[in-house]
C-alpha positions, -999 to +999 in steps of 0.1 A: -199+172+211-165+185+201-148+157+221-169+131+201-159+148+168-122+146+178-125+110+188-141+102+154-113+120+136-087+101+156-105+068+148-107+076+111-071+085+111-061+053+128-081+033+103-065+050+073-029+047+088-031+010+097-008-015+080-024-035+052-018-071+043-010-084+008-046-094+003-059-060+014-034-040-008-042-063-038-079-056-033-073-019-029-054-018-062-076-043-081-047-067-088-038-103-077-016-112-048+009-127-073+011-093-089+018-076-056+047-100-049+060-094-084+059-057-080+077-059-047+106-078-062+107-063-098+094-028-095+103-017-060+068-015-046+070+001-012+065-028+013+077-036+048+087-071+060+072-079+094+084-113+103+074-135+074+046-111+063+046-081+039+028-050+052+019-019+033+009+017+040-019+028+017-005+063+012+030+050+003+016+026-023-008+052-037+020+077-041+042+050-057+015+042-082+008+079-090+046+084-097+045+056-123+059+028-102+033+003-115+037+014-151+038-019-171+056-002-200+087+003-179+113-024-182+126-042-151+153-021-134+140+012-149+135+039-122 
């Protein structure tokens, strides 16, 4: 039984650590895909280019949001 529990933990970890698409991160944040692209270029949203696609780590994006990265009151270029 311990082995099964460990396997379940590894599977859950793998699911939470997987790379998310623009559509998935937009849904996670409750924003549009256009907003995701704007935040990448104007606000420095953490994103990784894989070929022609943008990919995201949920923990990186969540930390960025918590630190105020998505704050609409900040002007472009403010850090």
